[in-house]
C-alpha positions as CSV (number, residue, x, y, z in Angstrom):
1,X,105.4,93.7,77.1
2,X,106.8,90.5,74.3
3,X,111.7,86.0,63.6
4,X,108.6,86.0,61.5
5,X,106.4,88.3,63.5
6,X,106.8,90.8,66.1
7,X,104.5,91.0,69.2
8,X,103.4,94.4,70.4
9,X,102.1,94.8,73.9
10,X,100.4,98.1,74.4
11,X,99.9,97.9,78.1
12,X,98.8,100.8,80.0
13,X,101.8,101.5,79.3
14,X,99.8,100.9,78.8
15,X,96.4,100.9,80.0
16,X,96.5,102.6,83.2
17,X,94.8,101.4,86.3
18,X,93.3,102.8,89.4
19,X,95.3,104.1,92.4
20,X,97.2,102.1,95.0
21,X,100.8,100.9,96.6
22,X,104.3,101.5,99.1
23,X,104.7,104.9,100.9
24,X,107.1,107.7,99.5
25,X,108.8,106.3,96.6
26,X,108.0,104.9,93.1
27,X,106.7,101.4,93.8
28,X,108.8,98.4,92.6
29,X,106.7,95.5,93.9
30,X,103.6,93.6,92.5
31,X,100.0,94.2,93.5
32,X,96.7,92.7,92.6
33,X,93.2,93.8,92.1
34,X,89.8,92.1,91.3
35,X,89.5,91.7,87.6
36,X,85.5,92.8,88.2
37,X,94.6,97.2,80.6
38,X,98.5,96.9,73.5
39,X,99.8,94.3,70.7
40,X,100.1,94.4,66.9
41,X,102.0,92.0,64.7
42,X,104.1,94.0,62.3
43,X,106.6,92.3,60.1
44,X,110.0,92.2,61.9
45,X,111.8,93.4,58.7
46,X,109.7,96.6,58.9
47,X,109.9,97.2,62.6
48,X,113.3,97.6,64.4
49,X,114.1,97.9,68.2
50,X,113.9,101.5,69.1
51,X,111.4,102.5,66.3
52,X,108.3,104.4,67.4
53,X,105.0,104.0,65.3
54,X,101.3,104.0,65.7
55,X,98.6,102.2,63.7
56,X,95.9,105.0,63.5
57,X,95.6,108.7,64.6
58,X,93.7,107.7,67.8
59,X,95.9,104.8,68.6
60,X,98.6,104.9,71.3
61,X,102.2,105.3,70.0
62,X,104.2,102.2,70.3
63,X,108.0,101.6,70.9
64,X,109.7,98.6,69.7
65,X,111.4,96.7,72.5
66,X,114.2,94.3,71.6
67,X,114.6,90.6,72.6
68,X,116.7,89.8,75.5
69,X,117.5,88.0,78.8
70,X,117.0,89.5,82.2
71,X,116.5,88.5,85.9
72,X,112.8,89.1,86.8
73,X,112.4,89.9,90.6
74,X,116.0,91.3,90.9
75,X,116.2,93.4,94.0
76,X,112.8,92.4,95.0
77,X,112.0,93.4,98.6
78,X,108.9,91.3,99.4
79,X,107.9,87.7,99.0
80,X,105.6,88.6,96.2
81,X,108.5,89.8,94.1
82,X,110.7,86.7,94.6
83,X,112.4,84.5,93.8
84,X,114.4,86.2,91.1
85,X,114.6,84.2,88.1
86,X,115.9,84.3,84.5
87,X,113.5,85.2,81.7
88,X,114.4,84.9,77.9
89,X,112.2,87.3,75.9
90,X,113.0,85.6,72.6
91,X,111.3,88.1,70.2
92,X,111.1,91.8,69.9
93,X,107.7,93.3,70.8
94,X,106.2,96.9,71.0
95,X,104.7,98.5,74.0
96,X,103.0,101.7,74.4
97,X,105.4,104.6,74.9
98,X,102.8,106.2,77.3
99,X,99.9,105.2,79.5
100,X,96.6,105.3,77.6
101,X,95.1,108.7,77.9
102,X,91.5,109.9,78.4
103,X,91.3,111.2,74.9
104,X,92.4,107.8,73.4
105,X,89.8,106.1,75.7
106,X,87.1,108.5,74.6
107,X,87.8,107.5,71.0
108,X,86.6,104.0,72.0
109,X,83.7,105.3,73.9
110,X,82.5,107.5,71.0
111,X,82.8,104.4,68.7
112,X,80.7,102.3,71.1
113,X,83.7,100.1,71.8
114,X,84.0,101.1,75.6
115,X,81.1,101.6,77.9
116,X,82.7,103.1,80.9
117,X,83.5,106.9,81.2
118,X,85.6,107.1,84.2
119,X,85.9,110.0,86.6
120,X,89.0,112.1,86.3
121,X,88.8,113.3,90.0
122,X,89.0,116.9,88.5
123,X,92.7,116.5,87.8
124,X,91.9,117.1,83.9
125,X,91.7,114.9,81.1
126,X,93.8,116.3,78.3
127,X,97.0,114.4,78.1
128,X,96.2,112.7,81.3
129,X,96.3,108.7,81.8
130,X,92.9,107.0,82.1
131,X,92.2,105.9,85.5
132,X,89.5,104.0,87.5
133,X,89.1,101.2,84.8
134,X,88.9,97.4,85.5
135,X,90.9,94.8,83.8
136,X,87.8,93.8,81.7
137,X,87.3,97.5,80.7
138,X,91.0,97.3,79.4
139,X,90.4,94.1,77.5
140,X,87.3,95.7,75.8
141,X,89.5,98.7,74.8
142,X,92.1,96.3,73.4
143,X,89.3,94.5,71.4
144,X,88.0,97.8,69.9
145,X,91.4,98.9,68.8
146,X,92.4,95.5,67.5
147,X,89.1,95.6,65.4
148,X,89.8,99.1,64.3
149,X,93.3,98.5,63.1
150,X,93.1,94.8,62.0
151,X,96.0,94.0,64.2
152,X,96.1,92.0,67.5
153,X,96.5,94.3,70.5
154,X,96.8,92.8,74.0
155,X,98.0,93.5,77.6
156,X,101.7,92.7,78.1
157,X,102.5,89.9,80.3
158,X,104.0,90.7,83.7
159,X,107.4,89.4,82.5
160,X,107.2,91.6,79.5
161,X,106.1,94.6,81.4
162,X,109.2,94.2,84.0
163,X,111.7,93.7,81.1
164,X,110.4,96.9,79.4
165,X,110.4,98.7,82.6
166,X,113.9,97.6,83.5
167,X,115.1,98.4,80.0
168,X,118.5,96.7,80.4
169,X,119.2,98.1,83.8
170,X,119.7,96.3,87.1
171,X,119.1,99.1,89.8
172,X,116.1,99.5,91.8
173,X,114.5,101.9,89.3
174,X,115.7,102.3,85.8
175,X,117.4,105.5,86.5
176,X,119.4,104.2,89.6
177,X,119.0,103.1,93.2
178,X,118.0,106.6,94.6
179,X,114.7,108.3,94.1
180,X,116.3,111.5,93.1
181,X,114.6,114.4,91.9
182,X,111.8,114.7,89.2
183,X,112.2,111.3,87.7
184,X,108.6,110.2,88.3
185,X,105.4,111.3,89.7
186,X,105.2,109.9,93.5
187,X,104.7,111.2,96.7
188,X,108.4,111.9,97.6
189,X,109.7,112.2,94.0
190,X,110.1,116.0,94.3
191,X,108.2,116.7,91.1
192,X,105.6,119.3,90.2
193,X,102.9,116.8,91.3
194,X,104.7,115.5,94.5
195,X,104.0,116.6,98.0
196,X,105.0,120.1,98.3
197,X,105.0,120.7,94.5
198,X,103.3,123.4,92.5
199,X,100.6,121.2,91.0
200,X,97.7,119.4,92.7
201,X,98.8,116.0,94.0
202,X,97.4,113.7,91.4
203,X,98.1,112.3,88.0
204,X,100.5,113.9,85.7
205,X,100.1,114.4,81.9
206,X,101.7,111.3,80.2
207,X,105.4,111.8,79.1
208,X,106.1,114.5,81.8
209,X,109.4,112.7,82.8
210,X,112.1,111.5,80.7
211,X,111.9,108.0,79.2
212,X,113.8,104.9,80.1
213,X,116.4,103.5,77.7
214,X,113.7,101.7,75.6
215,X,111.9,104.9,75.1
216,X,109.0,104.3,77.4
217,X,107.6,106.7,79.9
218,X,106.0,106.5,83.3
219,X,106.6,102.8,84.2
220,X,107.5,103.9,87.8
221,X,104.6,105.7,89.5
222,X,102.0,108.1,88.1
223,X,99.3,105.2,87.8
224,X,99.3,101.5,88.2
225,X,99.0,99.5,85.0
226,X,97.2,96.2,84.2
227,X,99.0,93.1,82.9
228,X,97.6,90.0,81.5
229,X,98.6,87.5,84.4
230,X,96.5,86.0,87.0
231,X,97.5,86.7,90.6
232,X,100.0,84.4,92.4
233,X,101.5,85.2,95.7
234,X,105.2,84.9,94.5
235,X,107.2,84.2,91.4
236,X,107.6,80.6,92.3
237,X,107.1,78.4,89.3
238,X,106.7,81.4,87.0
239,X,107.3,80.9,83.3
240,X,110.9,81.6,82.0
241,X,109.8,82.4,78.4
242,X,108.0,85.7,79.1
243,X,104.5,84.1,78.9
244,X,101.6,85.1,81.1
245,X,100.7,83.1,84.2
246,X,97.2,81.7,83.4
247,X,96.9,79.7,86.4
248,X,96.4,80.9,90.0
249,X,93.7,83.2,91.4
250,X,92.4,84.6,88.1
251,X,89.6,86.4,89.9
252,X,92.4,88.8,90.6
253,X,94.8,90.3,88.1
254,X,98.3,91.9,88.5
255,X,99.0,95.4,88.5
256,X,102.4,96.8,88.0
257,X,104.1,100.3,88.1
258,X,103.1,102.5,90.8
259,X,100.9,105.4,91.8
260,X,101.4,109.2,92.3
261,X,99.7,108.6,95.8
262,X,102.5,106.8,97.4
């Protein structure tokens, strides 16, 4: 997710992607998928870190994220998540508080901005994150919402996404180093939707778990989330300013977060 202007990145947090990633705990690594999922520019004087807003009734609600410095790849367990390196997010930006929902996606379909009507696997649609969309589907949604609002919406960069996910913390997950109980929707997270829970093992309605310190929900598990970057096998030579990686294998794009399935 990223002064004269503030950049707002509504990624699935939040365009949500399809299902994948590590067993038993919320995923902390990086994944990629063939590319074949927001950002407005409010005046800095009007939007302050921690503020929540939305640009239209059908638009995702956004949280303003402060500028800051962090170590990307900290505690990374695989080569894909290394080497750890300092990233400077120089300007505030806003990110979707929740993963984009089926209802929000349907507004785009109804307005002829989006063509795909993804399957919900019979888990339900009301309040649920959109799933089974490609990176290009996500980009079309962002084009539609940008045209509708007159603002510039985009996917967050991978560096912005991780910065917003960590929310100033240095632990394995933003809530700590242990999975704990009912912090996210993953296989072993001991939630209603986890193995042995009271709900079918599938997606959870957005906002079912407490937000991180930046006010953002579901960055760990539930569904994977598209970011802007091209796939690279590691963080070697990654930008230090929060920009997207536009070189590498751009036939594949980066997924972050995690899935209920693992």
